Each structure stands twice: as structure tokens, then as C-alpha cells.
KEKE-3310 file (N, C-alpha, C; in steps of 0.2 Angstrom, whole numbers, plus 5000, padded with zeros to 4 digits):
npx = (5304:5295:5286:5273:5274:5269:5258:5252:5252:5254:5255:5275:5279:5292:5299:5309:5315:5322:5330:5330:5324:5308:5298:5282:5266:5259:5245:5244:5247:5248:5239:5243:5252:5251:5261:5259:5251:5257:5264:5277:5293:5298:5288:5279)
npy = (5134:5145:5156:5162:5155:5142:5144:5147:5133:5124:5108:5098:5085:5079:5069:5053:5051:5042:5048:5058:5072:5075:5089:5089:5098:5093:5089:5087:5075:5058:5063:5066:5070:5084:5087:5101:5106:5114:5109:5105:5097:5082:5073:5059)
npz = (5070:5070:5080:5073:5060:5065:5070:5057:5049:5059:5067:5062:5051:5048:5037:5032:5016:5010:5000:5005:5014:5019:5022:5030:5032:5046:5047:5034:5032:5024:5013:5001:4985:4971:4957:4954:4966:4977:4988:4991:4989:4981:4968:4967)
capx = (5299:5291:5276:5267:5274:5266:5250:5250:5254:5251:5264:5276:5282:5300:5300:5316:5311:5329:5334:5332:5319:5302:5295:5274:5261:5254:5236:5242:5251:5245:5235:5250:5250:5253:5268:5257:5248:5261:5266:5283:5294:5296:5281:5281)
capy = (5137:5154:5157:5164:5149:5137:5147:5146:5125:5117:5104:5095:5081:5077:5061:5051:5048:5039:5051:5068:5071:5078:5092:5093:5100:5087:5089:5087:5068:5054:5065:5064:5079:5082:5094:5108:5107:5117:5105:5104:5089:5078:5070:5051)
capz = (5068:5071:5081:5068:5055:5068:5069:5050:5047:5064:5068:5057:5050:5043:5034:5028:5007:5008:4995:5010:5020:5016:5026:5028:5040:5051:5041:5025:5030:5020:5007:4994:4982:4964:4956:4956:4971:4981:4995:4988:4988:4974:4967:4966)
cpx = (5296:5284:5272:5269:5269:5258:5247:5250:5255:5259:5267:5278:5288:5299:5303:5312:5318:5334:5336:5326:5314:5299:5287:5268:5256:5247:5237:5246:5247:5239:5239:5249:5252:5259:5266:5253:5250:5263:5272:5286:5293:5289:5283:5277)
cpy = (5144:5153:5157:5159:5142:5140:5146:5139:5121:5114:5100:5088:5081:5072:5061:5050:5043:5042:5058:5066:5076:5083:5096:5094:5092:5084:5087:5078:5063:5058:5067:5070:5078:5089:5100:5110:5111:5115:5105:5098:5088:5075:5062:5047)
cpz = (5073:5074:5078:5061:5059:5068:5059:5047:5051:5063:5061:5056:5046:5042:5031:5022:5006:5003:4999:5013:5016:5023:5023:5036:5042:5049:5036:5025:5028:5015:5001:4991:4973:4962:4956:4961:4976:4988:4994:4990:4982:4975:4964:4963)
residu = (MET:SER:LYS:GLU:GLU:HIS:GLU:ALA:TYR:GLY:ASP:ILE:VAL:ILE:GLU:ASP:THR:GLY:PHE:GLY:PHE:LYS:VAL:ILE:PRO:GLU:SER:MET:VAL:GLY:GLN:GLY:CYS:SER:CYS:ASP:SER:GLY:CYS:GLY:GLY:CYS:CYS:GLU)
# end
């Protein structure tokens, strides 16, 4: 992660989903997301 990316997104969490990995900003952990929210990854 570059310095600019860290400034924009902060720390990240890499989560094992059982089917791969999900990389999300730490500030979004536990918020959930919808398919059109732009957070990436698969919708659960």
C-alpha cells in the first residue's frame, strides 16, 4: 500500500471468506455492504 492509499483509506483488514479473501478499510469493518455500495467483494 502506498502512502497516498493509506492516507485515503487508512488501515486495511484482510478477511478470509472461505472462498478467497476480502480486503476492506478498517473503518468499514462490520458495516456490511450492498452490491452497489462500491465496497467491493461479494455480497453475502
